[in-house]
Steps between C-alpha positions, in 0.01 A plus 500: 500500500170336596366489854558124515863542394556772762350277767721210395808720514393630836467147640844409364650815652342430839622140490850616410505762776362262761691182427809583291615847596727509803692813586777555756609852575866502602791746516716531187786323685283194566403474134866525395584232756245262350627568148858440606401183686326362191797579278743359755308173532475454122872576457606273790275220378622517142868519589466221754311279258753556222785403737319183610391415145856539371634270773235240415575511127878488553477255792740711704506772767172493698388169356783333692289534817224279357644156576632588851173667602294207372727251678489699824120515504470134410717404797242676719216280373284336759149359506340791688683764294404333177134513607529870580672578172245294306215696658670827408548376142130413472378828651720705270459266206319534165165379639455674836691822427267615218205445733668714766561775244140496371351500849732783606435723201124444486457516880713814522299672228167407657592590858679822410245590229791611292665323207827683429736315730345153449524555124862613534578189705339278239686681220834458676437131555402454135818676388707263713327194356561623143870562573549149636298332226698678229847480650509148648451310171745729321775453759406132544722424799486148638374443852695304761501121447157336521618264776550803726138613465291407803157546343386445139767510230507832316671515161413859409765772471660607825599865451343724619290340773130563451425402860749743651411784266129454557537517878743793480273694265192440714657585835713796389228664292236444768730640767571808292134561412390474862785665687579778250180655640609438862661785689715283726840428342574248774189292426575516127859382562372208709254406226770502233728295727227241552436485120872455433520221758213308338660545155831366634319204661327422172834508315656267759197273467541461124870419535442265797238301311738462207318704235721803455855628523583795722561725197152416371353651814740793504426591138126486572533733797687754285223482238243560774683820595455614138126424517471679834678805358258510207201474735632788712558711190147438368343558843694823548409627154133411550432595860757746635439874484736759641319735737564789731571435870138581579370256237737229620383547861134490392562181301667335801210596727255350251701177484485468879120523517314179599441285196800628311769291665663175399436364152240759406 
């Protein structure tokens, strides 16, 4: 191996160690908990999606809630609420949402000087987009009637909802990647609750505006749980190392030092 080759390999190794390698030293029980959580989310998401999908295909069971939910939300329509819902639809729509994702991932990587979690967020989002783009045309479910749509008419396939899945993927993955490194279970629970509330609001928005059925949103949320489970599994495999009590304590002290908090 030439000197130039060794130098190149050395630069690549330093780049990898500085920007891509992230290690968390945890007790064996914590690692098992993360593995079980990832498996549980994937299983719950798959089973839930299959149940919803079957009801959509057969037009029975859960799909019977679609018309009543749409009618109930439409009876609540008012000028001010329509404006609010329209703003939400634009912010979490196909134009603004990608900008939010790019700014978040790039800004996170630059500020934290670390690329692992931003890359994992981007990868999870890309996986969600691929799932929707592949499944929606194959299932080809019709949207609610065009006369019920309050903005532009959309004739693309309705199931699953790309809007709802995009927001759910972004918020759930980001919440995990940030608060899985946070020691306060209460703060993490509040963060997940806030993310779930925004996802529910987005789902209600899509139904209110006349673009989706309730089961479209529900199926998308179950798929997002699958994506979240995959992200947790990859992150655990890549970053988590089981250590002794002394190593765990040292790792926690290092994480609490100034400059190591938050998104870093």
